[in-house]
GUMITI-669797 format. One record per residue (C-alpha): residue in three letters; x, z, y. Coordinates in steps of 0.05 Angstrom, whole numbers, plus 5000, padded with zeros to 4 digits. Each point is the difference from the previous one (the first is absolute). Example, Ala and Ser with C-alpha at 12.3 -4.5 7.8 and 13.67 -1.06 7.14 Angstrom:
<nodes>
<code = ALA, x = 5246, z = 5156, y = 4910>
<code = SER, x = 5027, z = 4987, y = 5069>
</nodes>
This chain:
<nodes>
<code = MET, x = 1255, z = 5837, y = 8305>
<code = GLU, x = 4951, z = 4974, y = 5055>
<code = PHE, x = 5015, z = 4939, y = 5038>
<code = SER, x = 4968, z = 4970, y = 5058>
<code = THR, x = 5003, z = 4951, y = 5062>
<code = GLN, x = 5002, z = 5019, y = 5076>
<code = THR, x = 4987, z = 4944, y = 5044>
<code = SER, x = 5003, z = 5036, y = 5070>
<code = ALA, x = 5043, z = 4962, y = 5053>
<code = SER, x = 5020, z = 5068, y = 5032>
<code = LEU, x = 5058, z = 5019, y = 4952>
<code = HIS, x = 5019, z = 5049, y = 5051>
<code = GLN, x = 4937, z = 5036, y = 4992>
<code = ILE, x = 5002, z = 5006, y = 4925>
<code = LYS, x = 5005, z = 5071, y = 4981>
<code = THR, x = 5040, z = 5004, y = 4933>
<code = ALA, x = 5057, z = 5040, y = 4972>
<code = ALA, x = 5047, z = 4942, y = 4989>
<code = LEU, x = 4990, z = 4930, y = 5034>
<code = ALA, x = 5047, z = 4946, y = 4971>
<code = VAL, x = 5025, z = 4944, y = 5046>
<code = GLY, x = 5050, z = 4947, y = 4983>
<code = VAL, x = 5062, z = 4981, y = 5040>
<code = PHE, x = 5046, z = 4944, y = 4988>
<code = ALA, x = 5077, z = 4999, y = 5011>
<code = ASP, x = 5026, z = 4982, y = 5069>
<code = GLY, x = 4943, z = 5039, y = 5032>
<code = VAL, x = 4947, z = 4954, y = 4981>
<code = LEU, x = 4930, z = 5038, y = 4995>
<code = GLY, x = 4944, z = 4985, y = 4961>
<code = ASN, x = 4930, z = 4994, y = 5033>
<code = ALA, x = 4982, z = 5073, y = 4988>
<code = ALA, x = 5070, z = 5028, y = 5015>
<code = ASP, x = 4992, z = 4965, y = 5064>
<code = ILE, x = 4932, z = 5028, y = 5016>
<code = ILE, x = 5028, z = 5072, y = 4986>
<code = ASP, x = 5062, z = 4984, y = 5041>
<code = ASN, x = 4959, z = 4981, y = 5063>
<code = ALA, x = 4954, z = 5061, y = 4990>
<code = SER, x = 5061, z = 5047, y = 4993>
<code = GLY, x = 5038, z = 4969, y = 5062>
<code = GLY, x = 5052, z = 4968, y = 4962>
<code = ALA, x = 5015, z = 5055, y = 4947>
<code = ILE, x = 5012, z = 4952, y = 4943>
<code = ARG, x = 5044, z = 4954, y = 5037>
<code = ASP, x = 5044, z = 5055, y = 5024>
<code = VAL, x = 5004, z = 5030, y = 4927>
<code = LEU, x = 5023, z = 4926, y = 4973>
<code = LYS, x = 5055, z = 4998, y = 5056>
<code = ALA, x = 5026, z = 5068, y = 4986>
<code = GLU, x = 4998, z = 5007, y = 4923>
<code = PHE, x = 4957, z = 4962, y = 4955>
<code = THR, x = 5021, z = 4933, y = 4973>
<code = ALA, x = 4938, z = 4984, y = 4961>
<code = LYS, x = 5035, z = 4982, y = 4937>
<code = PRO, x = 4949, z = 4985, y = 4940>
<code = ASN, x = 4981, z = 5062, y = 4963>
<code = THR, x = 5014, z = 5048, y = 5053>
<code = HIS, x = 4956, z = 5040, y = 5047>
<code = LEU, x = 5004, z = 5048, y = 5059>
<code = VAL, x = 4947, z = 5052, y = 5016>
<code = LEU, x = 4980, z = 5006, y = 5072>
<code = ARG, x = 4958, z = 5067, y = 5018>
<code = ASN, x = 4948, z = 5011, y = 5057>
<code = LEU, x = 5010, z = 4938, y = 5037>
<code = PRO, x = 4968, z = 5001, y = 5071>
<code = GLY, x = 4937, z = 4960, y = 5005>
<code = VAL, x = 4992, z = 4992, y = 4922>
<code = ALA, x = 4952, z = 5044, y = 4962>
<code = ALA, x = 5037, z = 4992, y = 4932>
<code = ALA, x = 5037, z = 5062, y = 4983>
<code = ARG, x = 5058, z = 4959, y = 4973>
<code = VAL, x = 5019, z = 4926, y = 5012>
<code = ILE, x = 5042, z = 4976, y = 4941>
<code = LEU, x = 5048, z = 4942, y = 5019>
<code = VAL, x = 5004, z = 4959, y = 4941>
<code = GLY, x = 5060, z = 4950, y = 4998>
<code = LEU, x = 4987, z = 4928, y = 4981>
<code = GLY, x = 5068, z = 4972, y = 5006>
<code = LYS, x = 5014, z = 4927, y = 5033>
<code = GLN, x = 4935, z = 4968, y = 5018>
<code = GLU, x = 5023, z = 4935, y = 4970>
<code = SER, x = 5008, z = 5037, y = 4935>
<code = TYR, x = 4938, z = 5034, y = 4999>
<code = ASN, x = 4964, z = 4986, y = 4931>
<code = ALA, x = 4954, z = 5030, y = 4948>
<code = LYS, x = 5055, z = 5048, y = 4970>
<code = VAL, x = 5021, z = 5026, y = 5066>
<code = HIS, x = 4927, z = 5013, y = 5019>
<code = ALA, x = 4987, z = 5035, y = 4929>
<code = GLY, x = 5062, z = 5043, y = 5012>
<code = ALA, x = 4975, z = 5022, y = 5071>
<code = GLU, x = 4933, z = 5018, y = 4971>
<code = GLN, x = 5039, z = 5045, y = 4950>
<code = ALA, x = 5045, z = 5033, y = 5051>
<code = PHE, x = 4936, z = 5018, y = 5039>
<code = ALA, x = 4961, z = 5025, y = 4940>
<code = ASN, x = 5063, z = 5041, y = 4973>
<code = TYR, x = 5004, z = 5032, y = 5067>
<code = CYS, x = 4929, z = 5018, y = 5001>
<code = ALA, x = 5007, z = 5030, y = 4927>
<code = GLN, x = 5067, z = 5036, y = 5013>
<code = ALA, x = 4974, z = 5033, y = 5066>
<code = ARG, x = 4940, z = 5023, y = 4965>
<code = LEU, x = 4949, z = 4960, y = 5045>
<code = SER, x = 4930, z = 4995, y = 4980>
<code = GLU, x = 4991, z = 4931, y = 5032>
<code = GLY, x = 5028, z = 4948, y = 5040>
<code = VAL, x = 4990, z = 4932, y = 5033>
<code = SER, x = 5041, z = 4935, y = 4987>
<code = THR, x = 5001, z = 4940, y = 5049>
<code = LEU, x = 5054, z = 4963, y = 4957>
<code = ALA, x = 4946, z = 4955, y = 4964>
<code = SER, x = 4983, z = 4972, y = 5069>
<code = ILE, x = 5069, z = 4970, y = 5008>
<code = ASP, x = 4999, z = 4925, y = 4977>
<code = CYS, x = 5047, z = 4988, y = 4942>
<code = PRO, x = 5020, z = 4933, y = 4971>
<code = ASP, x = 4973, z = 4985, y = 4927>
<code = THR, x = 4949, z = 5061, y = 5006>
<code = THR, x = 4926, z = 5011, y = 5019>
<code = LEU, x = 4972, z = 5059, y = 5035>
<code = ARG, x = 4967, z = 5014, y = 4931>
<code = SER, x = 5071, z = 5000, y = 4966>
<code = ARG, x = 5028, z = 5045, y = 5051>
<code = ALA, x = 4942, z = 5046, y = 4996>
<code = GLN, x = 5012, z = 5002, y = 4924>
<code = ALA, x = 5071, z = 5017, y = 5013>
<code = CYS, x = 4980, z = 5062, y = 5043>
<code = ALA, x = 4953, z = 5032, y = 4945>
<code = ILE, x = 5050, z = 4988, y = 4944>
<code = ALA, x = 5055, z = 5031, y = 5046>
<code = ALA, x = 4956, z = 5065, y = 5011>
<code = GLY, x = 4982, z = 5003, y = 4929>
<code = GLN, x = 5080, z = 4996, y = 4981>
<code = ALA, x = 5016, z = 5054, y = 5056>
<code = VAL, x = 4953, z = 5051, y = 4973>
<code = TYR, x = 5016, z = 4997, y = 4925>
<code = ARG, x = 5033, z = 5066, y = 4973>
<code = TYR, x = 5015, z = 5008, y = 4926>
<code = ASP, x = 4982, z = 5074, y = 4981>
<code = ALA, x = 4963, z = 4994, y = 4932>
<code = THR, x = 5052, z = 5041, y = 4963>
<code = LEU, x = 5026, z = 5048, y = 5059>
<code = GLY, x = 4988, z = 5070, y = 4980>
<code = LYS, x = 4996, z = 5020, y = 5076>
<code = LYS, x = 4974, z = 4950, y = 5047>
<code = ASP, x = 5022, z = 5004, y = 5075>
<code = SER, x = 4941, z = 4991, y = 5044>
<code = LYS, x = 5051, z = 4989, y = 5057>
<code = ASP, x = 5024, z = 4935, y = 4961>
<code = GLN, x = 4929, z = 4969, y = 4995>
<code = PRO, x = 4979, z = 4950, y = 5054>
<code = LYS, x = 4941, z = 5013, y = 5042>
<code = LEU, x = 4986, z = 4926, y = 5018>
<code = LYS, x = 4927, z = 4985, y = 4984>
<code = LYS, x = 4988, z = 4947, y = 5050>
<code = ILE, x = 5032, z = 4934, y = 5025>
<code = THR, x = 4969, z = 4959, y = 5060>
<code = VAL, x = 5022, z = 4929, y = 5015>
<code = HIS, x = 4993, z = 4975, y = 5069>
<code = VAL, x = 4981, z = 4926, y = 5005>
<code = PRO, x = 4959, z = 4955, y = 5047>
<code = ARG, x = 4925, z = 5009, y = 4990>
<code = ALA, x = 4992, z = 4928, y = 4972>
<code = GLN, x = 5049, z = 5015, y = 4944>
<code = ALA, x = 4975, z = 5065, y = 4981>
<code = ALA, x = 4964, z = 4970, y = 4937>
<code = GLN, x = 5067, z = 4965, y = 4976>
<code = ALA, x = 5030, z = 5069, y = 5010>
<code = GLN, x = 4948, z = 5039, y = 4959>
<code = GLN, x = 5007, z = 4950, y = 4942>
<code = GLY, x = 5079, z = 5006, y = 5000>
<code = LEU, x = 4993, z = 5080, y = 5006>
<code = ALA, x = 4952, z = 5000, y = 4939>
<code = ALA, x = 5042, z = 4955, y = 4955>
<code = GLY, x = 5065, z = 5046, y = 5022>
<code = ARG, x = 4964, z = 5062, y = 4983>
<code = ALA, x = 4983, z = 4969, y = 4931>
<code = ILE, x = 5072, z = 4978, y = 4987>
<code = ALA, x = 5029, z = 5069, y = 5028>
<code = ASN, x = 4953, z = 5035, y = 4949>
<code = GLY, x = 5024, z = 4953, y = 4941>
<code = MET, x = 5075, z = 5017, y = 5026>
<code = GLN, x = 4990, z = 5070, y = 4998>
<code = LEU, x = 4971, z = 5002, y = 4933>
<code = ALA, x = 5059, z = 4955, y = 4974>
<code = ARG, x = 5049, z = 5047, y = 5031>
<code = LYS, x = 4968, z = 5062, y = 4975>
<code = LEU, x = 5000, z = 4974, y = 4925>
<code = GLY, x = 5071, z = 4982, y = 5009>
<code = ASP, x = 5025, z = 5063, y = 5029>
<code = LEU, x = 4967, z = 5040, y = 4943>
<code = PRO, x = 5045, z = 5023, y = 4948>
<code = GLY, x = 4999, z = 4972, y = 4932>
<code = ASN, x = 4974, z = 5059, y = 4968>
<code = VAL, x = 4937, z = 4995, y = 5046>
<code = CYS, x = 4990, z = 4929, y = 5005>
<code = THR, x = 5000, z = 4980, y = 4929>
<code = PRO, x = 4966, z = 4937, y = 4968>
<code = THR, x = 4937, z = 5037, y = 4992>
<code = TYR, x = 5002, z = 5025, y = 5077>
<code = LEU, x = 5003, z = 4929, y = 5018>
<code = GLY, x = 4941, z = 4983, y = 4956>
<code = ASN, x = 4961, z = 5062, y = 5030>
<code = THR, x = 5019, z = 4971, y = 5073>
<code = ALA, x = 4969, z = 4936, y = 4981>
<code = LYS, x = 4936, z = 5034, y = 4973>
<code = GLU, x = 4998, z = 5043, y = 5069>
<code = LEU, x = 5000, z = 4932, y = 5039>
<code = ALA, x = 4942, z = 4967, y = 4961>
<code = ARG, x = 4962, z = 5068, y = 5014>
<code = GLU, x = 5011, z = 4992, y = 5072>
<code = PHE, x = 4989, z = 4929, y = 5009>
<code = LYS, x = 4938, z = 4966, y = 4968>
<code = SER, x = 5040, z = 4935, y = 5004>
<code = LEU, x = 5049, z = 5025, y = 4948>
<code = SER, x = 4999, z = 5008, y = 4926>
<code = ALA, x = 5053, z = 5035, y = 4954>
<code = ARG, x = 5015, z = 4997, y = 4928>
<code = VAL, x = 5063, z = 5035, y = 4974>
<code = LEU, x = 5021, z = 4983, y = 4928>
<code = ASN, x = 5031, z = 5041, y = 4949>
<code = THR, x = 5051, z = 4990, y = 4951>
<code = LYS, x = 4955, z = 4980, y = 4947>
<code = GLN, x = 4963, z = 4949, y = 5045>
<code = ILE, x = 5070, z = 4975, y = 5025>
<code = GLU, x = 5018, z = 4993, y = 4931>
<code = ALA, x = 4943, z = 4958, y = 4978>
<code = LEU, x = 5020, z = 4949, y = 5054>
<code = LYS, x = 5070, z = 4996, y = 4966>
<code = MET, x = 5038, z = 5020, y = 5063>
<code = GLY, x = 5063, z = 5009, y = 4959>
<code = SER, x = 5042, z = 4994, y = 5055>
<code = PHE, x = 4968, z = 5050, y = 5047>
<code = LEU, x = 4989, z = 5051, y = 4942>
<code = SER, x = 5074, z = 4992, y = 4980>
<code = VAL, x = 5026, z = 5032, y = 5071>
<code = ALA, x = 4943, z = 5052, y = 4996>
<code = LYS, x = 5017, z = 5027, y = 4929>
<code = GLY, x = 5059, z = 5036, y = 5023>
<code = SER, x = 4960, z = 5054, y = 5039>
<code = SER, x = 4955, z = 5051, y = 4981>
<code = GLN, x = 4957, z = 4980, y = 5061>
<code = PRO, x = 4944, z = 4950, y = 4978>
<code = PRO, x = 4999, z = 4933, y = 5030>
<code = ALA, x = 4940, z = 4971, y = 5042>
<code = PHE, x = 4979, z = 4933, y = 5010>
<code = ILE, x = 4958, z = 4999, y = 5066>
<code = GLU, x = 4953, z = 4948, y = 5023>
<code = LEU, x = 4970, z = 5010, y = 5068>
<code = LYS, x = 4948, z = 4946, y = 5022>
<code = TYR, x = 4976, z = 4990, y = 5071>
<code = GLN, x = 4937, z = 4957, y = 5006>
<code = PRO, x = 4977, z = 4979, y = 5071>
<code = ALA, x = 4927, z = 5023, y = 5027>
<code = GLY, x = 4948, z = 4955, y = 4972>
<code = THR, x = 5035, z = 4974, y = 4941>
<code = ARG, x = 5002, z = 5072, y = 4962>
<code = GLY, x = 4970, z = 4992, y = 4932>
<code = ALA, x = 5002, z = 4931, y = 5002>
<code = LYS, x = 5059, z = 4946, y = 4990>
<code = SER, x = 5032, z = 4988, y = 5068>
<code = ALA, x = 5006, z = 4921, y = 5021>
<code = LYS, x = 5073, z = 5020, y = 5018>
<code = ALA, x = 5054, z = 5004, y = 4949>
<code = PRO, x = 5037, z = 5067, y = 5005>
<code = ILE, x = 5067, z = 5015, y = 5024>
<code = VAL, x = 5036, z = 5046, y = 4952>
<code = LEU, x = 5051, z = 5052, y = 5018>
<code = VAL, x = 5049, z = 5025, y = 4947>
<code = GLY, x = 5038, z = 5063, y = 5020>
<code = LYS, x = 5056, z = 5027, y = 4961>
<code = GLY, x = 4982, z = 5073, y = 4985>
<code = ILE, x = 5062, z = 5033, y = 4968>
<code = THR, x = 4985, z = 5070, y = 5026>
<code = PHE, x = 5074, z = 5020, y = 4978>
<code = ASP, x = 5060, z = 4962, y = 4979>
<code = ALA, x = 5059, z = 5028, y = 4970>
<code = GLY, x = 5020, z = 4937, y = 4966>
<code = GLY, x = 4986, z = 5015, y = 4930>
<code = ILE, x = 5058, z = 4997, y = 4954>
<code = SER, x = 5038, z = 4960, y = 5054>
<code = LEU, x = 4995, z = 5063, y = 5036>
<code = LYS, x = 5011, z = 4995, y = 5076>
<code = PRO, x = 5054, z = 5041, y = 5034>
<code = ALA, x = 4979, z = 5070, y = 5026>
<code = ALA, x = 5014, z = 4987, y = 5074>
<code = ASN, x = 4937, z = 4981, y = 5036>
<code = MET, x = 4958, z = 5001, y = 4934>
<code = ASP, x = 4945, z = 5036, y = 5037>
<code = GLU, x = 4986, z = 4944, y = 5038>
<code = MET, x = 4974, z = 4966, y = 4937>
<code = LYS, x = 4933, z = 5033, y = 5015>
<code = TYR, x = 4991, z = 4942, y = 5045>
<code = ASP, x = 5000, z = 4950, y = 4947>
<code = MET, x = 4927, z = 5004, y = 4996>
<code = CYS, x = 4994, z = 4972, y = 5081>
<code = GLY, x = 4975, z = 4933, y = 4974>
<code = ALA, x = 4942, z = 5037, y = 4970>
<code = ALA, x = 4994, z = 5043, y = 5062>
<code = SER, x = 4998, z = 4942, y = 5048>
<code = VAL, x = 4947, z = 4962, y = 4956>
<code = LEU, x = 4954, z = 5059, y = 5000>
<code = GLY, x = 5016, z = 5012, y = 5076>
<code = THR, x = 4981, z = 4923, y = 5010>
<code = MET, x = 4936, z = 5010, y = 4956>
<code = ARG, x = 4978, z = 5060, y = 5044>
<code = ALA, x = 5012, z = 4960, y = 5065>
<code = VAL, x = 4961, z = 4944, y = 4972>
<code = ALA, x = 4937, z = 5042, y = 4980>
<code = GLU, x = 5000, z = 5030, y = 5069>
<code = LEU, x = 5006, z = 4930, y = 5034>
<code = GLU, x = 4950, z = 4970, y = 4956>
<code = LEU, x = 5034, z = 4938, y = 4992>
<code = ASP, x = 4963, z = 4939, y = 4977>
<code = GLN, x = 5048, z = 4983, y = 4941>
<code = PRO, x = 4998, z = 5033, y = 4933>
<code = VAL, x = 5063, z = 5035, y = 4982>
<code = VAL, x = 5023, z = 5027, y = 4929>
<code = ALA, x = 5055, z = 5051, y = 4996>
<code = LEU, x = 5038, z = 5012, y = 4934>
<code = ILE, x = 5047, z = 5054, y = 4989>
<code = PRO, x = 5042, z = 5010, y = 4934>
<code = ALA, x = 5025, z = 5075, y = 5011>
<code = CYS, x = 5051, z = 5040, y = 4959>
<code = GLU, x = 5062, z = 5036, y = 4999>
<code = ASN, x = 5069, z = 4972, y = 4978>
<code = LEU, x = 5032, z = 5062, y = 4964>
<code = PRO, x = 5057, z = 5005, y = 4947>
<code = SER, x = 4974, z = 5026, y = 4932>
<code = GLY, x = 5004, z = 4991, y = 4927>
<code = LEU, x = 4941, z = 4950, y = 5005>
<code = ALA, x = 5028, z = 4960, y = 5064>
<code = ASN, x = 5019, z = 4928, y = 5001>
<code = LYS, x = 5072, z = 4991, y = 4976>
<code = PRO, x = 5049, z = 4940, y = 5026>
<code = GLY, x = 4989, z = 4946, y = 4953>
<code = ASP, x = 4926, z = 5015, y = 4981>
<code = VAL, x = 4952, z = 4943, y = 5001>
<code = VAL, x = 4926, z = 5009, y = 5020>
<code = THR, x = 4940, z = 4953, y = 5002>
<code = SER, x = 4962, z = 4988, y = 5064>
<code = MET, x = 4927, z = 4992, y = 5009>
<code = SER, x = 5016, z = 4927, y = 5009>
<code = GLY, x = 5033, z = 4994, y = 4935>
<code = GLN, x = 5069, z = 4989, y = 5027>
<code = THR, x = 5053, z = 5043, y = 4969>
<code = ILE, x = 5049, z = 5040, y = 5044>
<code = GLU, x = 5073, z = 5023, y = 4984>
<code = ILE, x = 5010, z = 5063, y = 5039>
<code = LEU, x = 5071, z = 4996, y = 5022>
<code = ASN, x = 4993, z = 5061, y = 5051>
<code = THR, x = 4942, z = 5048, y = 4997>
<code = ASP, x = 5011, z = 5012, y = 5075>
<code = ALA, x = 4969, z = 4931, y = 5013>
<code = GLU, x = 4931, z = 5026, y = 4975>
<code = GLY, x = 4961, z = 4980, y = 5065>
<code = ARG, x = 4995, z = 4928, y = 4976>
<code = LEU, x = 4981, z = 5027, y = 4932>
<code = VAL, x = 4939, z = 5036, y = 5025>
<code = LEU, x = 4981, z = 4948, y = 5052>
<code = CYS, x = 5001, z = 4939, y = 4953>
<code = ASP, x = 4945, z = 5025, y = 4956>
<code = ALA, x = 4958, z = 5016, y = 5067>
<code = LEU, x = 5013, z = 4926, y = 5021>
<code = THR, x = 4975, z = 4976, y = 4933>
<code = TYR, x = 4940, z = 5047, y = 5008>
<code = ALA, x = 4983, z = 4969, y = 5066>
<code = GLU, x = 4986, z = 4931, y = 4968>
<code = ARG, x = 4928, z = 5024, y = 4980>
<code = PHE, x = 4979, z = 5001, y = 5075>
<code = ARG, x = 5014, z = 4932, y = 5013>
<code = PRO, x = 5038, z = 5020, y = 5064>
<code = ALA, x = 5009, z = 4961, y = 5062>
<code = ALA, x = 5066, z = 5028, y = 5007>
<code = VAL, x = 5038, z = 5062, y = 4967>
<code = ILE, x = 5052, z = 5038, y = 5036>
<code = ASP, x = 5041, z = 5056, y = 4968>
<code = VAL, x = 5033, z = 5051, y = 5040>
<code = ALA, x = 5059, z = 5037, y = 4971>
<code = THR, x = 5061, z = 5043, y = 5017>
<code = LEU, x = 5035, z = 4955, y = 4947>
<code = THR, x = 5073, z = 4988, y = 5015>
<code = GLY, x = 5057, z = 5037, y = 5036>
<code = ALA, x = 5026, z = 4930, y = 5005>
<code = CYS, x = 4944, z = 4984, y = 5058>
<code = VAL, x = 5028, z = 5056, y = 5039>
<code = VAL, x = 5069, z = 4974, y = 4996>
<code = ALA, x = 4971, z = 4937, y = 5022>
<code = LEU, x = 4955, z = 5016, y = 5054>
<code = GLY, x = 5008, z = 5068, y = 5019>
<code = HIS, x = 4946, z = 5046, y = 5022>
<code = VAL, x = 4970, z = 4949, y = 5052>
<code = ASN, x = 4965, z = 4943, y = 4961>
<code = THR, x = 4961, z = 5006, y = 4936>
<code = GLY, x = 5024, z = 4943, y = 4948>
<code = LEU, x = 4948, z = 4948, y = 4989>
<code = PHE, x = 5002, z = 4954, y = 4941>
<code = SER, x = 4952, z = 4945, y = 4984>
<code = LYS, x = 5000, z = 4926, y = 4976>
<code = ASP, x = 4936, z = 4988, y = 5040>
<code = ASP, x = 5024, z = 4982, y = 5071>
<code = GLU, x = 4925, z = 5009, y = 5034>
<code = LEU, x = 4995, z = 5070, y = 4969>
<code = ALA, x = 5070, z = 5018, y = 5021>
<code = GLU, x = 4986, z = 4974, y = 5071>
<code = SER, x = 4935, z = 5041, y = 5008>
<code = LEU, x = 5037, z = 5062, y = 4972>
<code = LEU, x = 5057, z = 4994, y = 5052>
<code = LYS, x = 4954, z = 4984, y = 5054>
<code = ALA, x = 4960, z = 5063, y = 4982>
<code = GLY, x = 5065, z = 5039, y = 5005>
<code = ARG, x = 5017, z = 4972, y = 5068>
<code = THR, x = 4931, z = 5018, y = 5023>
<code = ALA, x = 5001, z = 5067, y = 4978>
<code = ASN, x = 5070, z = 5020, y = 5015>
<code = ASP, x = 5014, z = 5009, y = 4925>
<code = PRO, x = 5050, z = 4939, y = 4988>
<code = ALA, x = 5022, z = 4968, y = 4937>
<code = TRP, x = 5049, z = 4953, y = 4985>
<code = ARG, x = 4994, z = 4943, y = 4948>
<code = MET, x = 5052, z = 5000, y = 4944>
<code = PRO, x = 5014, z = 4940, y = 4953>
<code = LEU, x = 4966, z = 4995, y = 4931>
<code = ASP, x = 5036, z = 4938, y = 4973>
<code = ASP, x = 4993, z = 4979, y = 4923>
<code = ALA, x = 5074, z = 5004, y = 4996>
<code = TYR, x = 5001, z = 5073, y = 5004>
<code = GLN, x = 4951, z = 5003, y = 4936>
<code = GLU, x = 5066, z = 4986, y = 4959>
<code = GLN, x = 5026, z = 5069, y = 5015>
<code = LEU, x = 4941, z = 5030, y = 4959>
<code = ARG, x = 5015, z = 4963, y = 4936>
<code = SER, x = 5000, z = 5045, y = 4939>
<code = SER, x = 5023, z = 4984, y = 4928>
<code = PHE, x = 4951, z = 5048, y = 4972>
<code = ALA, x = 4936, z = 4995, y = 5042>
<code = ASP, x = 4964, z = 4948, y = 5044>
<code = ILE, x = 5028, z = 5034, y = 5061>
<code = ALA, x = 5053, z = 5054, y = 5022>
<code = ASN, x = 4975, z = 5056, y = 5046>
<code = ILE, x = 5062, z = 4989, y = 5043>
<code = GLY, x = 5046, z = 4945, y = 5023>
<code = GLY, x = 5064, z = 5038, y = 5021>
<code = PRO, x = 5027, z = 5022, y = 5064>
<code = PRO, x = 4995, z = 4928, y = 5037>
<code = ALA, x = 4930, z = 4990, y = 5039>
<code = GLY, x = 4972, z = 5061, y = 4971>
<code = SER, x = 4939, z = 5001, y = 5043>
<code = VAL, x = 4990, z = 4922, y = 4986>
<code = THR, x = 5003, z = 5007, y = 4926>
<code = ALA, x = 4953, z = 5057, y = 5000>
<code = ALA, x = 4951, z = 4959, y = 5034>
<code = CYS, x = 5015, z = 4942, y = 4953>
<code = PHE, x = 4984, z = 5047, y = 4945>
<code = LEU, x = 4931, z = 5016, y = 5028>
<code = SER, x = 4988, z = 4928, y = 5014>
<code = ARG, x = 4996, z = 4985, y = 4924>
<code = PHE, x = 4936, z = 5038, y = 4998>
<code = THR, x = 4960, z = 4970, y = 5058>
<code = GLU, x = 4997, z = 4925, y = 4984>
<code = LYS, x = 4925, z = 4998, y = 5004>
<code = TYR, x = 4991, z = 5020, y = 5071>
<code = ARG, x = 5034, z = 5003, y = 5070>
<code = TRP, x = 5045, z = 5054, y = 5002>
<code = ALA, x = 5049, z = 5038, y = 5045>
<code = HIS, x = 5047, z = 5056, y = 4991>
<code = LEU, x = 5014, z = 5053, y = 5055>
<code = ASP, x = 5070, z = 5040, y = 4981>
<code = ILE, x = 4985, z = 5063, y = 5045>
<code = ALA, x = 5063, z = 5040, y = 4972>
<code = GLY, x = 5031, z = 5000, y = 5074>
<code = THR, x = 4938, z = 5011, y = 5040>
<code = ALA, x = 4955, z = 5050, y = 4964>
<code = TRP, x = 5037, z = 5061, y = 5016>
<code = ARG, x = 5054, z = 5030, y = 5043>
<code = SER, x = 5059, z = 5038, y = 4975>
<code = GLY, x = 5041, z = 5053, y = 5038>
<code = LYS, x = 4977, z = 5057, y = 5043>
<code = ASP, x = 4939, z = 4963, y = 5018>
<code = LYS, x = 4983, z = 4984, y = 4925>
<code = GLY, x = 4930, z = 4984, y = 4982>
<code = ALA, x = 4951, z = 4939, y = 4987>
<code = SER, x = 4995, z = 4949, y = 5053>
<code = GLY, x = 4924, z = 4972, y = 4983>
<code = ARG, x = 5027, z = 4929, y = 4997>
<code = PRO, x = 4979, z = 4945, y = 4982>
<code = VAL, x = 4930, z = 5026, y = 5014>
<code = PRO, x = 4995, z = 4969, y = 5066>
<code = LEU, x = 5023, z = 4934, y = 4975>
<code = LEU, x = 4951, z = 4999, y = 4939>
<code = VAL, x = 4937, z = 5016, y = 5044>
<code = GLN, x = 5020, z = 4951, y = 5053>
<code = PHE, x = 5005, z = 4945, y = 4942>
<code = LEU, x = 4937, z = 5024, y = 4973>
<code = GLN, x = 4963, z = 4996, y = 5070>
<code = ASP, x = 5027, z = 4931, y = 5012>
<code = GLN, x = 4974, z = 4977, y = 4929>
<code = ALA, x = 4930, z = 5029, y = 5021>
</nodes>
């Protein structure tokens, strides 16, 4: 996808397949819409009076307007002017990009970023435009026997119209947005691939491919014997139920100028849950919707997508990605309820439910993270259905005892239109994890399930600043539009940009 800026003041003379202009409710026009309206003899105001209410996430196509060179003018609804915000703007950019992709246009020009919006910058608005375009053209076809060429978008170029003095800001935002969109596309593809293709080995090979593509990345994939040597007994206990071998993936990003030498900055470590299929183990899940458990590796997918974006952006912040990857299946070798395993940290764990396996693989990765002496560790996991009950599909669940780290992540989510909501992590919840036969139980019962899962992880994070993102409700969509969302790649990249 190519992105560029256009600074011509003569909007009505721009030749393009589609020109997006924003209009507010109650007939209020953005500056670009006003210019086109004047050039076309009031055509836009006439349409607003007759049929278009300009609600957010809506659009109306006007063709062959007199006095306007663009083949189509796309009126994009912005809602009430006093309620206009970053989320509405991002939705407007998405509406325009979706139209261009669905209409199979090869290019388009958006003026939406030039409209002032509270709590945003031109750079962030241009970034939202590029992300929207990347989302609009994503199509999954990796396992389709017959690929329908008519369903493939032709959109190759989006131009952002901005004042000449602000072109540099817009170009920076477009570059960042393109990198984030590429990361999201990788995360979505990995999530959408079936479990018999996207295995732990496949995830490891993906990390190696990224390291070949970007010199700033280096990859190491540990096999079963190497994992055993690290005494990751908790992780391996989950993996032993499957014939697919586990993989422990370590992907490092080193900024330019520090490669081959120790960076002055401590790295930020991202830990992604990589359960490439989760049948629940002996605590078998119900058959209905079990196909969606191929998405149980979306934590790993989003971490790999984030690393791709970081490498493309060449951020001045070292980052380490750790991914414990395996399957969770029932077999004669699988964990049984009541089993006790020993984690890499030496803490013993009573497994009361084998379907609470994500925390069993993450805890060893969190212990492994200590060796990097990190500035912070953030784990990302489709960890609990309880988080979906609590927050639905809008906000990612955020858990941390570090107020500064939590606020930085919340702020990044707001900026990136990829929101999170902070959940409690009080010590009082730890009592639910008490075990008579081990140092800790792997579940705490139905009450506050997402909280007790985070409390479990916190037992392995005492040597560094830590936050946990539960993406069970935001990593994918169910129903007729089933598919991975690419979240929380925007949040993570924004956070890392802020740190750099």
